[in-house]
N, C-alpha and C positions, 0 to 999 in steps of 0.2 A: 172200437175192435182190439181185441186182446191180441198180440204178437208176442211170438217167443223166438228169439235169434240166438242159436247157439254158433259155439267156435271153440276150435281147439282140438280137433281130431286130427288122426294122421298116421303113420308108420312108425312102429317101436319095436325094437329087438325083445325076446321072452326076458323077463326080469327087469324091464325098464318101467318108466313112469310117463303118465300122461295126465293132462288137465284139462277138463272141459267146462265151457261157461254157458249159462243160459241166462240172457237179459230178457225181462219182460217189460212192455209197454203197453200203455192203452187202460190201463186198470191200477188198482192199488194192490202192489204187491203182498201185503201183509195178510190179504185174506186167502190167501191161496197156500196149499199145502203143494210143495215142489217135488217133483220126483225124476229119476232117471230109469228109463226102460231101454233095452237093447234087443234087437233081432237079428239073429244069425241067419243064413241062407237054409233055405229049406226049414226053418224052425219058427214057432211061435214067438211072438214079442213076448218079453219076459220083465217083471220087475228086478231092478239091480238095487235102488235106495229110494228112501222118501226122508223128506223133514217138513216138519210142521212150522208155522210162523215162531212159534216158541222155541226150537231148535230141536225138537223130539225126532230122533233118526228112526230108521227101519232098515235094515239090509237083507238082501238076499243070501243064503247063506256059504253060496257061491263066491261071494266076493268079502265076506267079513273079513275084518283083519288087515283086507289091501287096499280097499277102497274107503273113500272117506266123503260124505256128502256135507255141503253146508251151506250158507247163505248170507248174504248183505242186504237187509231189508232197505239200508238206507240206499245203496245202488242199484235195487231191484235186480238183484241177479243172484242166481244159485250155480253153485259148483261141483264138480264131481273131480276128485283127485283120485287119480289111479295108479296104485304103486304093485310092483312084484307082478307085473301083467304077465299074462300066459295065452298062448295061441288060443285057446278056448274062448278068451274074452273077446276074439274078432267078431265085430257086430256093427252095426249102423247103431248108433245110440241117439234116443230120442229124449228130450227135455219134455215134462208132462205139469201143468199147472192145474190143480183142481179148487175150485173154490170150497172153502170150509163150510160154508153155511148153505150153500146149494151145490152138491157134488156133482148133479148133472152137468154143471157148468165146467167142461175140463177143457183144457186147449194142448195143442201137442206143437212141438218144434219140427223143423223141416228133416232133423236128423244129422248127424255127423258120423262118416266112417272111421272106425278105430280098427286097424289091423295090427295084430301082433304076429310076427315073423322074423327068422333069420334070414 
C-alpha cells in the first residue's frame, strides 16, 4: 500500500520561507510523478507544482520564481521550498504521487497547513 507522509507546514510571516517534505513508502518512488497541490478555504484544490522522475518541473503561474519543487529518488522524498510567501499562499498543501505508467493510480498525502500571516 502506497503511503505519503508530509511534514513541514506551519505559520510564517509574509516574505518568509517554509519547506515541505513528502516521503513515499510502499512502492518504487521513481515510477511516480510527484506533485504538490493546495486548497484554500472555500476554494478548489489547485496544482502548485509537479516533478517527473527525471526532474522535469512544472509550476503554477502564481508560484513561479518563488517555489521550488525537487525530489531525492534515493530517499523516496519530494520537497517543496517556498520563498517570498504571501498571505494568498495560505492553504492546506497536499502531496500527490501519480504512477507514470498508470495515471489512474495516484495517491494523496494527509495534507499540511501553511499559514502566511503577520
